PASEBA-1860 file (N, C-alpha, C; in nm, 3 decimals):
! residues 313
1> MDGELIYE> 0.085/-0.118/0.000/0.000/0.000/0.000/0.089/0.124/0.000 ~ 0.062/0.216/-0.093/0.142/0.337/-0.103/0.076/0.452/-0.029 ~ 0.158/0.545/0.016/0.108/0.664/0.083/0.201/0.780/0.059 ~ 0.163/0.894/0.112/0.243/1.015/0.098/0.276/1.068/0.237 ~ 0.403/1.089/0.263/0.448/1.142/0.391/0.486/1.288/0.372 ~ 0.421/1.377/0.445/0.450/1.521/0.439/0.505/1.562/0.574 ~ 0.621/1.626/0.572/0.685/1.662/0.698/0.764/1.792/0.684 ~ 0.791/1.854/0.797/0.863/1.981/0.802/1.006/1.958/0.849
9> KDGQTYSS> 1.101/2.027/0.785/1.240/2.021/0.826/1.310/2.150/0.785 ~ 1.372/2.215/0.881/1.445/2.339/0.856/1.358/2.443/0.784 ~ 1.231/2.450/0.823/1.142/2.549/0.765/1.089/2.515/0.628 ~ 1.125/2.397/0.575/1.078/2.354/0.444/0.978/2.240/0.460 ~ 0.881/2.234/0.369/0.785/2.125/0.367/0.829/2.023/0.263 ~ 0.839/1.898/0.305/0.885/1.791/0.218/0.772/1.690/0.196 ~ 0.773/1.628/0.080/0.674/1.527/0.046/0.747/1.406/-0.010 ~ 0.719/1.287/0.044/0.784/1.165/-0.001/0.682/1.054/-0.021
17> KVKLFNDA> 0.705/0.974/-0.124/0.622/0.857/-0.147/0.674/0.743/-0.059 ~ 0.586/0.684/0.022/0.628/0.579/0.115/0.539/0.457/0.100 ~ 0.594/0.342/0.138/0.517/0.219/0.150/0.458/0.213/0.291 ~ 0.329/0.186/0.300/0.262/0.177/0.429/0.239/0.030/0.464 ~ 0.277/-0.008/0.584/0.256/-0.145/0.631/0.175/-0.140/0.761 ~ 0.075/-0.227/0.772/-0.001/-0.235/0.898/0.036/-0.360/0.976 ~ 0.143/-0.425/0.933/0.192/-0.544/1.002/0.344/-0.530/1.014 ~ 0.393/-0.514/1.138/0.536/-0.490/1.159/0.622/-0.603/1.106
25> RAISSLSS> 0.565/-0.724/1.092/0.643/-0.836/1.042/0.683/-0.817/0.896 ~ 0.613/-0.724/0.827/0.642/-0.700/0.686/0.781/-0.641/0.666 ~ 0.839/-0.584/0.772/0.973/-0.526/0.757/1.083/-0.625/0.791 ~ 1.047/-0.750/0.813/1.148/-0.850/0.847/1.249/-0.868/0.734 ~ 1.208/-0.839/0.611/1.299/-0.852/0.498/1.413/-0.753/0.505 ~ 1.399/-0.650/0.589/1.505/-0.550/0.605/1.594/-0.577/0.726 ~ 1.569/-0.689/0.795/1.645/-0.717/0.916/1.791/-0.750/0.886 ~ 1.819/-0.791/0.764/1.956/-0.826/0.725/2.033/-0.703/0.681
33> PISMKIIK> 2.157/-0.687/0.728/2.241/-0.576/0.680/2.261/-0.579/0.529 ~ 2.260/-0.698/0.470/2.276/-0.709/0.324/2.156/-0.648/0.253 ~ 2.037/-0.675/0.305/1.917/-0.616/0.245/1.922/-0.464/0.251 ~ 1.967/-0.410/0.362/1.978/-0.265/0.375/2.079/-0.209/0.276 ~ 2.189/-0.281/0.254/2.288/-0.235/0.156/2.230/-0.236/0.015 ~ 2.150/-0.338/-0.015/2.087/-0.347/-0.147/1.989/-0.231/-0.166 ~ 1.910/-0.201/-0.063/1.815/-0.090/-0.071/1.889/0.042/-0.091 ~ 1.995/0.063/-0.014/2.070/0.188/-0.025/2.129/0.202/-0.165
41> LSTERQLY> 2.184/0.093/-0.217/2.242/0.096/-0.351/2.134/0.125/-0.456 ~ 2.015/0.071/-0.435/1.906/0.088/-0.532/1.845/0.227/-0.530 ~ 1.868/0.303/-0.422/1.821/0.442/-0.420/1.913/0.531/-0.503 ~ 2.035/0.486/-0.526/2.132/0.568/-0.599/2.119/0.552/-0.749 ~ 2.090/0.430/-0.795/2.074/0.404/-0.939/2.006/0.270/-0.959 ~ 1.953/0.252/-1.079/1.888/0.125/-1.114/1.994/0.025/-1.157 ~ 1.985/-0.098/-1.103/2.088/-0.199/-1.128/2.026/-0.336/-1.147 ~ 2.098/-0.421/-1.221/2.065/-0.563/-1.226/2.126/-0.630/-1.103
49> AREMARAL> 2.071/-0.744/-1.063/2.121/-0.814/-0.945/2.269/-0.849/-0.961 ~ 2.310/-0.884/-1.082/2.451/-0.916/-1.106/2.541/-0.793/-1.077 ~ 2.492/-0.676/-1.117/2.568/-0.553/-1.091/2.573/-0.522/-0.942 ~ 2.464/-0.550/-0.872/2.463/-0.531/-0.727/2.567/-0.619/-0.660 ~ 2.573/-0.745/-0.703/2.668/-0.840/-0.645/2.811/-0.790/-0.661 ~ 2.843/-0.738/-0.780/2.978/-0.686/-0.802/3.005/-0.564/-0.715 ~ 2.907/-0.474/-0.707/2.925/-0.351/-0.631/2.941/-0.378/-0.482 ~ 2.873/-0.481/-0.432/2.877/-0.512/-0.289/2.981/-0.618/-0.253
57> GLSEQTVY> 3.043/-0.676/-0.355/3.143/-0.780/-0.329/3.082/-0.906/-0.273 ~ 2.961/-0.941/-0.320/2.891/-1.059/-0.271/2.865/-1.156/-0.386 ~ 2.832/-1.279/-0.353/2.797/-1.375/-0.456/2.661/-1.342/-0.514 ~ 2.641/-1.376/-0.641/2.513/-1.350/-0.704/2.400/-1.426/-0.634 ~ 2.429/-1.548/-0.589/2.327/-1.628/-0.521/2.276/-1.558/-0.396 ~ 2.369/-1.500/-0.319/2.330/-1.428/-0.197/2.244/-1.307/-0.230 ~ 2.284/-1.230/-0.331/2.209/-1.111/-0.369/2.071/-1.148/-0.422 ~ 2.064/-1.254/-0.506/1.936/-1.297/-0.559/1.839/-1.334/-0.447
65> YHVRRLIS> 1.889/-1.399/-0.343/1.805/-1.439/-0.231/1.740/-1.317/-0.165 ~ 1.823/-1.216/-0.135/1.770/-1.096/-0.069/1.683/-1.014/-0.163 ~ 1.718/-1.010/-0.290/1.638/-0.935/-0.386/1.498/-0.993/-0.396 ~ 1.488/-1.126/-0.400/1.356/-1.189/-0.406/1.271/-1.152/-0.285 ~ 1.331/-1.150/-0.168/1.257/-1.114/-0.047/1.210/-0.969/-0.051 ~ 1.297/-0.880/-0.102/1.262/-0.739/-0.108/1.154/-0.712/-0.211 ~ 1.157/-0.784/-0.322/1.052/-0.769/-0.422/0.920/-0.820/-0.365 ~ 0.925/-0.933/-0.297/0.804/-0.990/-0.237/0.742/-0.896/-0.135
73> AGLLQVVK> 0.829/-0.823/-0.063/0.781/-0.729/0.039/0.736/-0.597/-0.022 ~ 0.757/-0.581/-0.153/0.716/-0.457/-0.219/0.813/-0.343/-0.204 ~ 0.936/-0.372/-0.156/1.034/-0.266/-0.135/1.125/-0.245/-0.255 ~ 1.139/-0.346/-0.339/1.209/-0.334/-0.466/1.110/-0.364/-0.578 ~ 1.134/-0.310/-0.695/1.049/-0.338/-0.808/1.132/-0.353/-0.935 ~ 1.077/-0.427/-1.028/1.143/-0.447/-1.158/1.103/-0.334/-1.250 ~ 1.200/-0.260/-1.302/1.172/-0.148/-1.391/1.202/-0.179/-1.537 ~ 1.278/-0.289/-1.560/1.311/-0.326/-1.697/1.353/-0.472/-1.701
81> SSPVRGAV> 1.306/-0.546/-1.802/1.344/-0.686/-1.819/1.410/-0.704/-1.954 ~ 1.522/-0.778/-1.956/1.596/-0.800/-2.080/1.633/-0.947/-2.092 ~ 1.610/-1.009/-2.209/1.650/-1.149/-2.228/1.801/-1.162/-2.236 ~ 1.858/-1.255/-2.158/2.002/-1.278/-2.157/2.028/-1.428/-2.155 ~ 2.078/-1.481/-2.265/2.116/-1.621/-2.274/2.007/-1.716/-2.222 ~ 1.888/-1.699/-2.273/1.778/-1.788/-2.236/1.710/-1.756/-2.105 ~ 1.763/-1.658/-2.032/1.701/-1.616/-1.905/1.653/-1.471/-1.919 ~ 1.599/-1.419/-1.811/1.552/-1.280/-1.811/1.624/-1.203/-1.702
89> AKKLSVSS> 1.700/-1.100/-1.742/1.769/-1.014/-1.646/1.676/-0.899/-1.610 ~ 1.667/-0.869/-1.482/1.572/-0.768/-1.434/1.647/-0.652/-1.369 ~ 1.622/-0.532/-1.422/1.680/-0.412/-1.362/1.588/-0.368/-1.249 ~ 1.647/-0.334/-1.135/1.570/-0.311/-1.014/1.584/-0.169/-0.962 ~ 1.482/-0.125/-0.892/1.484/0.007/-0.828/1.399/0.000/-0.702 ~ 1.422/0.092/-0.611/1.334/0.101/-0.495/1.195/0.142/-0.542 ~ 1.093/0.100/-0.472/0.955/0.128/-0.512/0.900/0.254/-0.447 ~ 0.975/0.311/-0.355/0.928/0.432/-0.286/1.047/0.502/-0.224
97> DGLAILYR> 1.022/0.614/-0.158/1.128/0.687/-0.091/1.159/0.629/0.047 ~ 1.072/0.544/0.098/1.092/0.485/0.230/0.971/0.404/0.269 ~ 0.963/0.367/0.395/0.847/0.292/0.441/0.804/0.341/0.579 ~ 0.677/0.320/0.607/0.621/0.360/0.735/0.533/0.248/0.787 ~ 0.533/0.229/0.920/0.448/0.128/0.982/0.317/0.194/1.024 ~ 0.206/0.140/0.977/0.075/0.195/1.008/0.014/0.112/1.122 ~ 0.001/0.173/1.240/-0.055/0.101/1.354/-0.207/0.088/1.345 ~ -0.270/0.190/1.290/-0.415/0.184/1.272/-0.453/0.275/1.156
105> SSSTWARS> -0.567/0.249/1.097/-0.615/0.330/0.985/-0.714/0.432/1.036 ~ -0.716/0.546/0.969/-0.810/0.652/1.004/-0.886/0.694/0.880 ~ -1.014/0.720/0.896/-1.096/0.761/0.782/-1.092/0.912/0.762 ~ -1.021/0.981/0.849/-1.013/1.127/0.836/-0.938/1.164/0.710 ~ -0.996/1.253/0.629/-0.932/1.297/0.504/-0.872/1.434/0.527 ~ -0.747/1.448/0.499/-0.680/1.576/0.518/-0.635/1.628/0.383 ~ -0.664/1.753/0.356/-0.625/1.815/0.229/-0.483/1.871/0.245 ~ -0.395/1.836/0.152/-0.257/1.886/0.156/-0.243/2.003/0.063
113> STRPSSLA> -0.172/2.105/0.106/-0.148/2.221/0.022/-0.026/2.202/-0.067 ~ 0.044/2.092/-0.047/0.163/2.068/-0.129/0.126/1.990/-0.254 ~ 0.215/1.990/-0.353/0.192/1.917/-0.476/0.209/1.767/-0.452 ~ 0.145/1.684/-0.532/0.156/1.538/-0.513/0.300/1.492/-0.522 ~ 0.333/1.391/-0.442/0.468/1.338/-0.444/0.503/1.278/-0.579 ~ 0.401/1.236/-0.657/0.427/1.180/-0.790/0.495/1.281/-0.879 ~ 0.458/1.407/-0.868/0.523/1.511/-0.950/0.666/1.533/-0.905 ~ 0.690/1.535/-0.774/0.826/1.550/-0.723/0.913/1.432/-0.765
121> SFFREFLA> 0.855/1.312/-0.764/0.931/1.194/-0.805/0.965/1.201/-0.954 ~ 0.871/1.246/-1.036/0.893/1.253/-1.180/1.005/1.350/-1.215 ~ 1.016/1.458/-1.139/1.118/1.560/-1.164/1.236/1.546/-1.067 ~ 1.256/1.427/-1.017/1.357/1.405/-0.914/1.495/1.455/-0.956 ~ 1.539/1.422/-1.079/1.672/1.462/-1.125/1.682/1.613/-1.148 ~ 1.568/1.679/-1.159/1.566/1.822/-1.184/1.576/1.904/-1.055 ~ 1.565/1.838/-0.941/1.560/1.908/-0.813/1.689/1.884/-0.734 ~ 1.758/1.991/-0.702/1.880/1.984/-0.621/1.861/2.074/-0.500
129> DHIFNGFL> 1.852/2.014/-0.381/1.825/2.090/-0.259/1.699/2.175/-0.276 ~ 1.598/2.115/-0.342/1.468/2.177/-0.362/1.475/2.303/-0.450 ~ 1.578/2.312/-0.529/1.589/2.418/-0.630/1.578/2.353/-0.767 ~ 1.493/2.407/-0.853/1.474/2.350/-0.985/1.598/2.375/-1.070 ~ 1.658/2.268/-1.116/1.782/2.276/-1.192/1.753/2.235/-1.336 ~ 1.716/2.331/-1.420/1.686/2.302/-1.558/1.616/2.418/-1.625 ~ 1.574/2.396/-1.749/1.506/2.499/-1.826/1.374/2.446/-1.880 ~ 1.275/2.533/-1.889/1.151/2.506/-1.960/1.171/2.561/-2.100
137> VVGSPEPH> 1.173/2.474/-2.199/1.207/2.516/-2.336/1.082/2.513/-2.423 ~ 1.044/2.631/-2.471/0.925/2.643/-2.556/0.968/2.675/-2.699 ~ 0.883/2.640/-2.793/0.911/2.671/-2.932/0.903/2.820/-2.957 ~ 0.987/2.869/-3.044/0.985/3.012/-3.077/0.852/3.049/-3.144 ~ 0.795/3.165/-3.107/0.671/3.209/-3.172/0.694/3.263/-3.313 ~ 0.821/3.276/-3.353/0.854/3.320/-3.488/0.869/3.197/-3.578 ~ 0.839/3.211/-3.707/0.860/3.098/-3.799/1.006/3.052/-3.795 ~ 1.027/2.924/-3.772/1.163/2.873/-3.760/1.163/2.723/-3.789
145> GPFRAAAK> 1.281/2.667/-3.803/1.293/2.525/-3.830/1.262/2.493/-3.976 ~ 1.277/2.366/-4.013/1.258/2.327/-4.154/1.116/2.350/-4.205 ~ 1.017/2.360/-4.113/0.879/2.380/-4.157/0.834/2.526/-4.144 ~ 0.926/2.613/-4.102/0.893/2.754/-4.081/0.769/2.768/-3.993 ~ 0.762/2.684/-3.891/0.645/2.682/-3.803/0.663/2.779/-3.686 ~ 0.554/2.841/-3.645/0.554/2.930/-3.529/0.477/2.863/-3.416 ~ 0.540/2.847/-3.300/0.477/2.778/-3.188/0.367/2.862/-3.126 ~ 0.259/2.794/-3.085/0.146/2.860/-3.022/0.121/2.809/-2.880
153> DGHYSAEL> 0.215/2.729/-2.829/0.189/2.664/-2.700/0.287/2.705/-2.590 ~ 0.368/2.808/-2.614/0.468/2.846/-2.515/0.410/2.893/-2.384 ~ 0.292/2.955/-2.389/0.234/3.009/-2.266/0.190/2.899/-2.170 ~ 0.178/2.774/-2.219/0.139/2.666/-2.130/0.248/2.635/-2.027 ~ 0.370/2.680/-2.055/0.479/2.655/-1.960/0.454/2.722/-1.826 ~ 0.376/2.831/-1.826/0.347/2.901/-1.700/0.269/2.811/-1.605 ~ 0.178/2.729/-1.662/0.100/2.638/-1.578/0.190/2.538/-1.506 ~ 0.286/2.482/-1.580/0.379/2.388/-1.516/0.470/2.461/-1.419
161> GFALGGIS> 0.508/2.585/-1.452/0.592/2.663/-1.360/0.526/2.681/-1.225 ~ 0.395/2.708/-1.223/0.323/2.722/-1.097/0.324/2.590/-1.020 ~ 0.304/2.478/-1.092/0.304/2.347/-1.026/0.440/2.316/-0.968 ~ 0.546/2.344/-1.042/0.681/2.319/-0.991/0.713/2.409/-0.872 ~ 0.650/2.524/-0.867/0.671/2.613/-0.752/0.623/2.553/-0.621 ~ 0.536/2.452/-0.630/0.489/2.385/-0.509/0.587/2.284/-0.453 ~ 0.689/2.249/-0.533/0.786/2.150/-0.486/0.930/2.200/-0.494 ~ 0.949/2.324/-0.541/1.086/2.373/-0.556/1.089/2.525/-0.565
169> SISGDFLV> 1.211/2.578/-0.554/1.236/2.719/-0.583/1.316/2.725/-0.713 ~ 1.339/2.845/-0.764/1.417/2.858/-0.886/1.549/2.925/-0.855 ~ 1.648/2.895/-0.938/1.781/2.956/-0.920/1.782/3.093/-0.984 ~ 1.899/3.153/-0.995/1.910/3.287/-1.052/1.891/3.290/-1.202 ~ 1.907/3.176/-1.269/1.890/3.173/-1.414/1.744/3.188/-1.452 ~ 1.721/3.254/-1.568/1.586/3.267/-1.619/1.537/3.128/-1.657 ~ 1.419/3.091/-1.611/1.372/2.953/-1.619/1.330/2.912/-1.760 ~ 1.269/3.003/-1.836/1.211/2.970/-1.966/1.306/3.014/-2.078
177> RLDTDVKV> 1.328/2.924/-2.174/1.413/2.952/-2.290/1.338/2.914/-2.417 ~ 1.367/2.986/-2.526/1.319/2.946/-2.656/1.407/2.834/-2.709 ~ 1.348/2.745/-2.790/1.429/2.638/-2.848/1.544/2.693/-2.932 ~ 1.520/2.803/-3.002/1.624/2.864/-3.084/1.737/2.921/-2.998 ~ 1.702/2.975/-2.881/1.804/3.029/-2.791/1.893/2.918/-2.737 ~ 1.831/2.804/-2.701/1.910/2.693/-2.649/2.011/2.646/-2.754 ~ 1.968/2.642/-2.879/2.059/2.599/-2.985/2.172/2.700/-3.005 ~ 2.138/2.828/-3.007/2.241/2.931/-3.027/2.339/2.934/-2.911
185> EKAYDANL> 2.286/2.925/-2.789/2.370/2.932/-2.669/2.435/2.799/-2.635 ~ 2.395/2.691/-2.709/2.446/2.556/-2.683/2.428/2.517/-2.536 ~ 2.308/2.546/-2.486/2.277/2.519/-2.344/2.218/2.379/-2.329 ~ 2.282/2.281/-2.392/2.233/2.145/-2.389/2.271/2.071/-2.261 ~ 2.357/2.129/-2.178/2.407/2.057/-2.062/2.314/2.064/-1.942 ~ 2.193/2.116/-1.961/2.097/2.128/-1.852/1.988/2.024/-1.863 ~ 1.917/2.000/-1.753/1.792/1.926/-1.760/1.692/2.011/-1.838 ~ 1.614/1.948/-1.924/1.526/2.023/-2.012/1.383/1.970/-2.006
193> VLFGGPAT> 1.288/2.061/-2.003/1.147/2.028/-2.023/1.107/2.091/-2.155 ~ 1.073/2.008/-2.253/1.043/2.056/-2.387/0.893/2.061/-2.409 ~ 0.846/2.177/-2.452/0.704/2.197/-2.482/0.685/2.201/-2.634 ~ 0.590/2.123/-2.683/0.557/2.127/-2.824/0.620/2.016/-2.904 ~ 0.553/1.981/-3.013/0.598/1.873/-3.099/0.717/1.911/-3.184 ~ 0.769/1.816/-3.262/0.891/1.838/-3.339/0.876/1.940/-3.451 ~ 0.755/1.970/-3.492/0.737/2.070/-3.597/0.760/2.211/-3.546 ~ 0.733/2.234/-3.416/0.744/2.368/-3.360/0.855/2.383/-3.256
201> NVLTAELN> 0.911/2.273/-3.209/1.022/2.279/-3.114/1.136/2.195/-3.172 ~ 1.242/2.261/-3.214/1.349/2.191/-3.285/1.425/2.094/-3.196 ~ 1.420/2.113/-3.063/1.485/2.018/-2.973/1.403/1.890/-2.963 ~ 1.271/1.902/-2.961/1.186/1.783/-2.965/1.213/1.704/-3.092 ~ 1.233/1.774/-3.202/1.262/1.707/-3.329/1.392/1.626/-3.321 ~ 1.491/1.678/-3.248/1.621/1.611/-3.242/1.616/1.480/-3.165 ~ 1.521/1.466/-3.073/1.514/1.342/-2.994/1.387/1.262/-3.019 ~ 1.308/1.302/-3.119/1.181/1.235/-3.146/1.198/1.083/-3.162
209> RLLPVRFD> 1.302/1.040/-3.233/1.320/0.897/-3.259/1.356/0.819/-3.133 ~ 1.394/0.887/-3.028/1.430/0.819/-2.903/1.310/0.795/-2.813 ~ 1.196/0.856/-2.844/1.079/0.844/-2.759/1.014/0.706/-2.774 ~ 0.961/0.651/-2.665/0.891/0.521/-2.673/0.771/0.526/-2.767 ~ 0.707/0.641/-2.777/0.602/0.665/-2.875/0.635/0.799/-2.937 ~ 0.643/0.803/-3.070/0.703/0.920/-3.135/0.610/0.977/-3.242 ~ 0.643/1.100/-3.283/0.570/1.164/-3.391/0.612/1.103/-3.524 ~ 0.515/1.082/-3.611/0.539/1.022/-3.742/0.643/1.106/-3.816
217> ESNYWAGL> 0.758/1.046/-3.846/0.867/1.119/-3.911/0.830/1.164/-4.052 ~ 0.737/1.095/-4.117/0.699/1.134/-4.253/0.608/1.256/-4.254 ~ 0.540/1.280/-4.142/0.451/1.395/-4.130/0.419/1.414/-3.982 ~ 0.487/1.510/-3.919/0.472/1.529/-3.775/0.327/1.554/-3.734 ~ 0.247/1.613/-3.823/0.108/1.644/-3.790/0.016/1.524/-3.811 ~ 0.071/1.412/-3.861/-0.012/1.294/-3.886/-0.043/1.218/-3.759 ~ 0.035/1.241/-3.653/0.005/1.176/-3.527/0.124/1.105/-3.465 ~ 0.096/1.038/-3.356/0.195/0.961/-3.283/0.185/0.814/-3.322
225> IDDAGRRF> 0.299/0.745/-3.318/0.300/0.603/-3.352/0.397/0.532/-3.260 ~ 0.362/0.410/-3.214/0.453/0.336/-3.127/0.513/0.217/-3.203 ~ 0.596/0.140/-3.134/0.667/0.029/-3.198/0.573/-0.080/-3.248 ~ 0.456/-0.089/-3.189/0.358/-0.189/-3.231/0.273/-0.141/-3.348 ~ 0.296/-0.018/-3.394/0.220/0.036/-3.505/0.090/0.103/-3.466 ~ 0.066/0.116/-3.337/-0.056/0.181/-3.291/-0.044/0.332/-3.311 ~ -0.148/0.395/-3.364/-0.145/0.537/-3.394/-0.242/0.616/-3.306 ~ -0.203/0.739/-3.279/-0.287/0.832/-3.204/-0.285/0.963/-3.283
233> NGETDAVV> -0.398/1.002/-3.337/-0.398/1.119/-3.425/-0.508/1.221/-3.394 ~ -0.561/1.216/-3.272/-0.661/1.315/-3.234/-0.598/1.452/-3.213 ~ -0.673/1.557/-3.233/-0.620/1.693/-3.220/-0.576/1.725/-3.078 ~ -0.634/1.656/-2.979/-0.596/1.683/-2.841/-0.509/1.570/-2.783 ~ -0.461/1.479/-2.869/-0.372/1.372/-2.824/-0.232/1.429/-2.801 ~ -0.162/1.373/-2.702/-0.029/1.424/-2.668/0.052/1.317/-2.599 ~ 0.182/1.339/-2.593/0.272/1.248/-2.523/0.333/1.321/-2.403 ~ 0.338/1.250/-2.291/0.414/1.291/-2.173/0.526/1.191/-2.158
241> AKLPSPFH> 0.649/1.234/-2.172/0.761/1.139/-2.174/0.879/1.191/-2.095 ~ 0.958/1.096/-2.047/1.082/1.128/-1.978/1.189/1.029/-2.023 ~ 1.309/1.079/-2.047/1.419/0.993/-2.093/1.551/1.059/-2.056 ~ 1.660/0.980/-2.051/1.791/1.040/-2.028/1.825/1.135/-2.143 ~ 1.890/1.245/-2.110/1.921/1.343/-2.212/2.018/1.287/-2.315 ~ 1.985/1.299/-2.445/2.080/1.260/-2.548/2.185/1.367/-2.573 ~ 2.165/1.483/-2.509/2.255/1.595/-2.531/2.370/1.601/-2.430 ~ 2.343/1.548/-2.307/2.444/1.558/-2.202/2.424/1.445/-2.103
249> SGRGVVVL> 2.527/1.368/-2.078/2.519/1.255/-1.986/2.486/1.302/-1.844 ~ 2.400/1.228/-1.779/2.365/1.260/-1.641/2.249/1.356/-1.629 ~ 2.196/1.404/-1.740/2.082/1.495/-1.737/1.957/1.424/-1.787 ~ 1.842/1.486/-1.763/1.716/1.429/-1.806/1.639/1.524/-1.895 ~ 1.547/1.466/-1.973/1.460/1.545/-2.060/1.316/1.499/-2.040 ~ 1.227/1.594/-2.022/1.084/1.567/-2.018/1.022/1.633/-2.140 ~ 0.936/1.558/-2.209/0.870/1.609/-2.329/0.720/1.616/-2.305 ~ 0.664/1.734/-2.328/0.519/1.756/-2.319/0.476/1.810/-2.455
257> AGIRHEGT> 0.424/1.723/-2.539/0.403/1.763/-2.678/0.276/1.703/-2.735 ~ 0.200/1.788/-2.802/0.079/1.743/-2.868/0.092/1.750/-3.019 ~ 0.002/1.683/-3.088/-0.001/1.689/-3.233/-0.037/1.831/-3.277 ~ -0.125/1.894/-3.205/-0.158/2.036/-3.222/-0.130/2.105/-3.088 ~ -0.137/2.236/-3.088/-0.107/2.306/-2.962/-0.209/2.272/-2.853 ~ -0.332/2.233/-2.892/-0.429/2.190/-2.792/-0.382/2.062/-2.723 ~ -0.310/1.979/-2.798/-0.256/1.858/-2.739/-0.149/1.888/-2.635 ~ -0.064/1.986/-2.664/0.037/2.024/-2.565/-0.030/2.071/-2.436
265> KSAVIALT> -0.141/2.140/-2.450/-0.216/2.180/-2.330/-0.264/2.057/-2.255 ~ -0.306/1.953/-2.328/-0.348/1.828/-2.263/-0.234/1.769/-2.181 ~ -0.112/1.769/-2.239/0.004/1.713/-2.169/0.034/1.791/-2.042 ~ 0.023/1.923/-2.048/0.050/2.006/-1.930/-0.055/1.982/-1.823 ~ -0.181/1.974/-1.863/-0.288/1.944/-1.767/-0.264/1.808/-1.702 ~ -0.217/1.713/-1.781/-0.191/1.579/-1.728/-0.094/1.583/-1.611 ~ 0.012/1.662/-1.624/0.113/1.669/-1.517/0.071/1.759/-1.402 ~ 0.002/1.868/-1.431/-0.026/1.965/-1.325/-0.152/1.935/-1.247
273> RQSAEVLG> -0.249/1.870/-1.309/-0.377/1.848/-1.242/-0.410/1.701/-1.217 ~ -0.345/1.612/-1.292/-0.376/1.469/-1.278/-0.249/1.386/-1.268 ~ -0.148/1.442/-1.202/-0.018/1.375/-1.199/-0.025/1.237/-1.133 ~ -0.100/1.224/-1.025/-0.106/1.095/-0.956/-0.162/0.987/-1.048 ~ -0.260/1.023/-1.130/-0.320/0.927/-1.222/-0.231/0.901/-1.342 ~ -0.181/1.007/-1.403/-0.103/0.995/-1.526/0.032/0.929/-1.500 ~ 0.090/0.954/-1.383/0.220/0.897/-1.351/0.208/0.769/-1.269 ~ 0.093/0.706/-1.275/0.072/0.584/-1.199/0.168/0.472/-1.236
281> GYSQQEDY> 0.218/0.472/-1.359/0.312/0.369/-1.400/0.457/0.409/-1.388 ~ 0.481/0.530/-1.337/0.619/0.577/-1.327/0.679/0.542/-1.191 ~ 0.794/0.476/-1.193/0.862/0.439/-1.069/1.012/0.465/-1.081 ~ 1.046/0.584/-1.128/1.184/0.629/-1.139/1.265/0.549/-1.241 ~ 1.197/0.485/-1.337/1.270/0.419/-1.443/1.330/0.522/-1.539 ~ 1.429/0.481/-1.617/1.500/0.575/-1.704/1.409/0.629/-1.814 ~ 1.326/0.542/-1.873/1.239/0.584/-1.982/1.094/0.563/-1.942 ~ 1.013/0.664/-1.966/0.871/0.653/-1.936/0.794/0.740/-2.035
289> ACVVKGYD> 0.680/0.692/-2.077/0.595/0.773/-2.164/0.451/0.727/-2.151 ~ 0.360/0.818/-2.171/0.220/0.784/-2.183/0.156/0.878/-2.284 ~ 0.052/0.829/-2.347/-0.025/0.911/-2.441/-0.155/0.949/-2.373 ~ -0.190/1.076/-2.379/-0.313/1.125/-2.317/-0.399/1.195/-2.421 ~ -0.527/1.196/-2.395/-0.622/1.269/-2.479/-0.695/1.370/-2.393 ~ -0.694/1.495/-2.435/-0.764/1.599/-2.362/-0.909/1.610/-2.404 ~ -0.995/1.647/-2.309/-1.135/1.666/-2.343/-1.195/1.774/-2.254 ~ -1.309/1.822/-2.296/-1.379/1.930/-2.226/-1.484/1.869/-2.134
297> QDGDGKID> -1.453/1.867/-2.005/-1.543/1.801/-1.910/-1.661/1.889/-1.871 ~ -1.638/2.019/-1.855/-1.745/2.105/-1.805/-1.824/2.175/-1.916 ~ -1.792/2.146/-2.042/-1.872/2.197/-2.153/-1.852/2.342/-2.187 ~ -1.738/2.400/-2.146/-1.716/2.542/-2.178/-1.630/2.561/-2.302 ~ -1.602/2.451/-2.373/-1.525/2.461/-2.496/-1.375/2.457/-2.477 ~ -1.329/2.436/-2.354/-1.185/2.435/-2.326/-1.145/2.301/-2.263 ~ -1.027/2.253/-2.297/-0.976/2.128/-2.240/-0.951/2.147/-2.091 ~ -1.004/2.058/-2.009/-0.981/2.069/-1.866/-0.953/1.935/-1.799
305> RVEVLARY> -0.962/1.825/-1.874/-0.931/1.694/-1.819/-0.861/1.611/-1.926 ~ -0.791/1.505/-1.882/-0.729/1.415/-1.979/-0.762/1.270/-1.945 ~ -0.752/1.187/-2.046/-0.767/1.043/-2.032/-0.638/0.979/-2.080 ~ -0.587/0.881/-2.005/-0.467/0.811/-2.047/-0.505/0.703/-2.148 ~ -0.446/0.711/-2.267/-0.475/0.616/-2.374/-0.378/0.498/-2.375 ~ -0.253/0.522/-2.339/-0.153/0.415/-2.342/-0.035/0.455/-2.253 ~ 0.031/0.353/-2.197/0.150/0.374/-2.115/0.266/0.295/-2.173 ~ 0.385/0.348/-2.158/0.507/0.282/-2.205/0.608/0.291/-2.091
313> D> 0.606/0.191/-2.003/0.692/0.196/-1.883/0.763/0.065/-1.860
END
């Protein structure tokens, strides 16, 4: 069972995703010092059990034993599976920021003024001491790129900026950059949040082929397509994706892009208003993507809700 722990420290409010247990025996899997070492190692990076064994100087058999117990207890999770010589190698990660013992349940509902921990987890690499370390990159409103397209979705970045303000502060650098400015200034060494599809954001175009679900290279406005050939071509369809930066090692890129600018709005709404639902399949894996469709729930002619059409995790 997952929960959210909100606590105060040094005048700051923190939010962490935790595993809740109502039976103290559930933590018996952590009684071994080896299990604790595996958990600590898994908070630093995602690893295969064989890599853990090498890092800890232990036999693979010993590590596999403890890994199985931790997975069974819900403290470790498989984020990626790869076939290796007739077997399946599993890359592992912690399933939460920690765990808490629940002595009793309460039906009291408390409203939190902080942003959901799912959003903080999704932008984990972007946050250093609760300061946002990266740029929000919007397409230039001037005709640019091979299609001479002018972006119409840059103002949606303000919505995400407000949401990020609930989990971080900003540094002295100006937070929002045009895609053309990033290219001219060669500011690729930062964490980047890219707004808009490859036709209007030239940085999205540069990494489009790396996305788990990508814009049709033959016609960016034709829609999104995945490896199985499934297509998404609605005007309010969009992709929310995260992947390691192809521009600079150790950095991350988040893509919020629609087939039309209304779709980009759908992607932003997905993260800012429905993050717990949209990021339900995200567990700090290196690559994550989902396709969402925006719709008008209250009938005022404006997109205000999204539906998740597909996940790639």
